[in-house]
C-alpha positions in Angstrom: 20.4 5.4 33.4 19.3 8.2 35.7 17.6 11.5 34.9 15.8 14.3 36.6 13.0 16.2 34.9 9.6 18.0 35.4 6.9 15.5 36.4 4.3 17.1 34.2 6.5 17.0 31.1 7.4 13.3 31.7 3.7 12.5 32.3 2.7 14.1 29.0 5.5 12.3 27.2 4.5 8.9 28.6 0.9 9.6 27.7 1.9 10.5 24.1 3.7 7.2 23.5 1.4 4.9 25.5 -1.2 2.6 24.1 -3.2 3.0 27.4 -3.9 -0.6 27.8 -2.7 -3.7 29.7 -1.5 -5.2 26.4 2.2 -5.5 26.0 3.9 -2.6 24.2 7.6 -2.0 23.7 8.4 1.1 25.6 12.0 2.4 25.0 13.9 5.3 26.5 17.3 6.8 25.8 19.2 9.8 27.0 21.1 12.3 24.9 22.6 15.7 25.6 20.1 17.4 27.9 17.1 15.4 27.0 15.2 12.1 27.4 13.6 10.5 24.3 10.7 8.1 24.8 9.5 5.7 22.1 6.4 3.6 22.1 5.8 0.9 19.6 2.3 -0.1 18.5 1.3 -2.8 16.0 2.1 -0.7 12.9 3.1 2.6 14.5 6.1 4.1 16.3 5.6 7.2 18.4 8.6 9.3 19.7 8.7 12.3 22.0 11.6 14.0 23.7 11.6 16.2 26.8 14.3 18.3 28.5 16.1 16.4 31.3 19.1 16.6 33.6 21.0 13.5 32.6 22.9 12.2 35.7 23.8 8.9 34.1 23.5 8.4 30.4 21.8 5.2 29.2 18.8 3.5 27.8 15.9 1.4 29.1 13.2 -0.9 27.9 9.9 -2.1 29.2 7.0 -4.1 27.8 4.4 -1.7 29.1 4.4 2.0 30.2 1.2 1.8 32.2 3.0 1.4 35.6 5.0 4.6 34.9 1.8 6.3 33.7 0.0 5.5 36.9 2.9 6.5 39.2 3.3 9.9 37.6 -0.5 10.5 37.8 -0.3 10.2 41.6 3.1 11.5 42.4 2.0 15.1 43.0 5.5 16.7 42.8 7.0 19.2 40.4 10.2 17.1 39.7 10.8 13.4 39.5 13.9 11.3 39.3 13.7 8.3 36.9 16.3 5.6 36.8 16.9 2.1 35.3 19.3 -0.5 36.6 20.3 -2.8 33.8 21.5 -5.5 36.1 18.3 -5.8 38.1 16.1 -4.7 35.2 14.3 -2.4 37.6 12.9 1.1 37.0 12.9 3.5 39.9 10.7 6.6 40.2 11.2 8.9 43.1 10.0 12.3 44.4 11.1 14.0 47.6 8.9 11.8 49.8 7.8 8.9 47.5 9.5 6.1 45.6 8.3 3.4 43.4 9.8 0.6 41.3 8.7 -1.7 38.5 10.2 -4.3 36.3 11.7 -3.6 32.9 13.4 -5.8 30.2 17.0 -6.7 29.5 18.0 -4.9 26.4 20.6 -7.5 25.4 17.7 -10.0 25.0 16.1 -7.9 22.2 17.2 -6.7 18.9 16.7 -2.9 18.9 15.5 -2.8 15.3 12.8 -5.4 16.2 11.8 -3.3 19.2 11.5 -0.2 17.2 10.1 -1.8 14.0 13.1 -1.5 11.6 10.9 -0.7 8.6 9.6 2.4 10.5 13.1 3.5 11.4 14.5 3.8 7.8 15.4 7.2 6.5 12.8 9.1 4.5 14.4 10.9 1.6 11.4 12.6 -0.1 10.5 16.2 0.8 7.8 16.7 3.3 4.9 19.2 3.4 3.8 21.4 6.3 0.1 21.2 7.3 -1.8 23.3 9.7 -2.6 21.0 12.6 -6.0 22.2 13.7 -7.5 22.0 10.1 -6.2 18.5 9.6 -7.2 17.2 13.0 -10.6 18.7 13.0 -11.3 17.2 9.6 -10.2 13.8 10.9 -12.6 14.1 13.8 -15.5 14.8 11.5 -15.0 11.9 9.2 -13.1 9.0 10.8 -16.4 7.5 12.1 -17.1 6.3 8.5 -13.9 4.3 8.1 -14.0 0.5 8.3 -13.4 -0.6 11.9 -13.9 -4.4 11.9 -12.1 -7.4 10.4 -13.7 -7.1 7.0 -13.2 -4.2 4.7 -15.2 -3.4 1.6 -14.8 -1.8 -1.8 -17.4 0.7 -3.0 -18.2 1.1 -6.6 -20.9 2.9 -8.6 -22.1 0.0 -10.8 -25.9 0.1 -10.4 -25.4 1.6 -6.9 -24.4 -1.8 -5.5 -21.6 -2.9 -3.1 -19.2 -5.8 -3.5 -17.6 -7.3 -0.4 -13.8 -7.6 -0.8 -11.0 -7.6 1.8 -9.5 -4.1 1.7 -7.2 -3.1 4.5 -6.8 0.4 3.1 -10.4 1.2 4.1 -9.4 1.0 7.8 -8.2 4.6 7.9 -8.7 8.1 6.6 -7.7 8.8 3.0 -5.6 11.9 2.4 -5.9 13.2 -1.1 -3.5 15.9 -2.4 -4.2 18.4 -5.2 -2.5 21.6 -6.2 -2.6 24.0 -3.3 -5.2 21.9 -1.3 -6.0 18.6 0.1 -9.1 16.8 1.4 -9.9 13.8 3.6 -12.3 10.9 3.0 -13.4 7.8 4.8 -15.6 4.9 3.8 -16.5 1.4 5.0 -18.2 0.4 1.8 -21.7 1.2 3.1 -21.2 5.0 3.5 -18.7 7.7 2.4 -17.8 10.9 4.1 -15.5 13.6 2.7 -14.4 17.0 3.9 -14.1 20.2 2.0 -10.8 20.8 0.3 -8.5 22.4 2.8 -6.3 25.1 1.1 -2.7 25.3 2.1 -0.1 27.7 0.7 2.5 25.0 1.4 1.0 22.9 -1.5 1.2 25.6 -4.1 4.4 24.2 -5.7 3.0 21.3 -7.7 6.4 20.2 -9.0 7.6 19.6 -5.4 4.6 17.7 -4.3 3.8 15.6 -7.4 5.0 12.4 -5.5 1.9 12.3 -3.3 -0.3 9.3 -3.9 -3.1 7.5 -2.1 -2.0 8.0 1.5 -4.2 6.2 4.0 -3.7 7.3 7.6 -4.7 4.2 9.7 -7.4 4.6 12.3 -4.9 4.0 15.1 -2.7 6.8 13.8 -5.6 9.2 13.5 -6.7 8.5 17.1 -3.2 8.9 18.4 -2.6 12.2 16.5 -5.9 13.6 17.8 -4.9 12.6 21.3 -1.5 14.2 21.1 -3.0 17.5 19.9 -5.2 17.5 23.0 -2.1 16.9 25.2 0.3 19.4 23.7 -0.1 22.4 21.4 1.1 21.8 17.9 0.7 24.5 15.3 2.3 22.7 12.3 2.8 19.1 11.3 5.3 17.9 8.7 4.1 15.0 6.7 7.0 13.0 5.1 6.0 10.1 2.9 8.1 7.1 2.0 7.8 4.0 -0.2 6.3 1.9 2.5 5.9 4.1 5.5 5.3 7.8 6.3 5.9 10.1 9.2 4.2 13.0 11.0 6.8 15.2 12.6 6.0 17.9 15.1 8.0 19.8 17.7 9.6 17.3 20.0 8.2 14.2 18.4 7.0 12.1 15.5 4.7 9.3 14.5 5.9 6.8 12.0 3.3 4.4 10.4 3.1 1.8 7.7 1.3 2.6 4.5 -1.5 0.3 3.4 -1.8 -0.9 -0.2 -2.9 1.4 -2.9 -6.3 1.1 -4.6 -8.5 3.4 -2.6 -11.8 4.1 -4.4 -11.9 7.1 -6.7 -13.9 9.5 -4.6 -15.0 11.7 -7.5 -16.4 8.7 -9.4 -18.4 7.5 -6.3 -20.0 10.9 -5.8 -23.2 11.0 -7.9 -24.5 13.9 -10.0 -27.0 16.2 -8.2 -30.2 14.4 -7.5 -33.7 15.8 -8.5 -35.2 15.7 -5.0 -33.7 17.5 -2.0 -34.8 18.7 1.4 -33.3 21.2 3.8 -33.8 20.4 7.5 -32.6 21.9 10.8 -29.8 19.7 12.0 -30.8 19.4 15.6 -34.5 19.0 14.8 -33.7 16.1 12.4 -31.2 14.6 14.9 -33.8 14.6 17.7 -36.4 13.0 15.4 -34.1 10.2 14.4 -33.1 9.6 18.0 -36.8 9.5 19.1 -37.7 7.0 16.4 -34.6 4.9 17.2 -35.9 4.3 20.7 -38.1 1.6 19.1 -34.9 -0.4 18.5 -35.9 -1.2 14.9 -34.5 -4.5 13.5 -31.3 -4.0 11.6 -31.4 -0.4 12.8 -33.6 0.4 9.8 -35.9 3.4 9.7 -38.0 4.9 7.0 -37.8 8.5 5.8 -41.0 9.5 4.1 -40.9 12.9 2.3 -44.4 14.3 1.6 -44.7 17.9 0.6 -43.0 20.1 3.2 -42.7 17.4 5.8 -40.4 14.5 6.7 -41.7 11.7 8.7 -39.3 9.3 10.3 -40.7 5.9 11.1 -39.7 2.7 12.8 -42.0 -0.3 12.5 -41.9 -3.6 14.3 -39.2 -2.5 16.8 -37.7 -4.8 19.4 -38.6 -2.4 22.2 -41.6 -0.5 20.8 -44.0 -1.8 18.1 -43.8 1.5 16.2 -42.6 5.1 16.4 -43.2 8.1 14.2 -41.9 11.6 14.3 -42.7 14.4 11.8 -40.7 17.6 11.3 -41.0 20.5 8.8 -38.5 20.7 5.9 -38.1 22.7 2.7 -38.4 20.5 -0.3 -37.6 20.6 -4.0 -38.7 17.7 -6.3 -41.0 14.8 -5.7 -42.3 12.9 -2.7 -40.2 9.9 -1.9 -39.8 7.0 0.7 -36.3 5.7 1.6 -35.1 3.2 4.2 -31.8 4.0 5.8 -29.7 2.8 8.8 -30.5 5.2 11.8 -26.9 5.0 13.1 -25.4 6.1 9.9 -27.6 9.2 9.7 -27.0 10.0 13.3 -23.2 9.7 12.8 -23.4 12.4 10.1 -25.6 14.7 12.2 -23.4 14.3 15.2 -20.3 15.3 13.3 -21.5 18.3 11.2 -21.0 21.9 12.3 -23.9 23.0 10.1 -27.2 24.3 11.6 -28.9 23.0 8.5 -28.3 20.0 6.3 -29.3 19.3 2.7 -30.4 15.7 1.9 -30.7 14.6 -1.7 -32.6 11.6 -3.1 -32.8 10.0 -6.5 -35.0 6.9 -5.9 -35.4 4.3 -3.0 -32.5 2.2 -4.2 -29.9 4.9 -4.8 -27.5 6.3 -2.3 -28.7 9.2 -0.1 -26.5 12.3 -0.1 -26.2 14.5 2.9 -24.4 17.8 2.7 -23.3 20.3 5.4 -21.6 23.6 5.1 -18.2 24.2 3.5 -18.2 21.0 1.4 -19.0 18.5 4.1 -20.3 15.6 2.0 -21.8 12.2 3.1 -23.2 9.3 1.1 -25.2 6.6 2.7 -26.4 3.4 1.0 -30.1 2.7 1.4 -31.7 -0.4 2.9 -34.4 -2.6 1.4 -37.9 -1.7 2.5 
């Protein structure tokens, strides 16, 4: 295989399909009429991207890591690059006008291509897709993905006496995409907190008969991160989401992301969201954020802080900290309802305040043992479970 192409285009393509680590990753390339297609396999995801290329020798190539090529292209400093692969020596060659590099690849005959490309992610998708405006989807992902389960254990959230039960649930390790007639919304939860976006309206979802096949689609954390990264590398106006029985695909100009679907059973978001609470405050977002950060300097045990609402004031307190013995900060708020004291995890509150575009937030309370509700503008909704005092 031997091709010639624009260095910048190839560098972007490699970045799109790379896992950006030293860990092994199947990295596959093949030529077709006037283009080079790159494919990167992750644990449960397959990313493809094609670029224009002058094909001097048709062929294909395989490596177990694209980091060498990523590093070479970053320092090549030339407009065009020639990329080759010798199947006999298993060597990749990368050359500019005055520079040349080589690195080792893999012998294709030693690997089954379906295994390399994850056969279950390469099966045809026969259901109709739906077009989604990229910026709306990606911005919503950015604002809520922090609340998804990140570790080895997942949780199920349910509204029986405002308690949690700990159950292994892989589908919480991602962002939930919920479709309704002419709109959709995103949600994320790790069992201790819940974040949802406003419903995003889309004229492409107006035909309910066409899109009645949509069910609990959970976009894994890794896919969300990759999609956000791709949008920062190349401009994408529209995404096509095509669901299948066990996997789904995001298609965009020049490329696609195929990913496995997790099991169904995502919590019913509407049932989790409580009725309006009797006590609420309205606070300036930056003012509240600064107060929480200042109190958090005490490094309270379990990251626990106390929110004390008295009249038109909110006092944030940290007692018996690991760094400072105590810390207190008081800010003005507008209040409706009764005075109340609630213990919450500082990190969870800061996560919400760091991801809202609202200048002001509304915080609702029921009692010290009930979930705290935080609302921003345009339907940005957050629920945080309290801590024991």
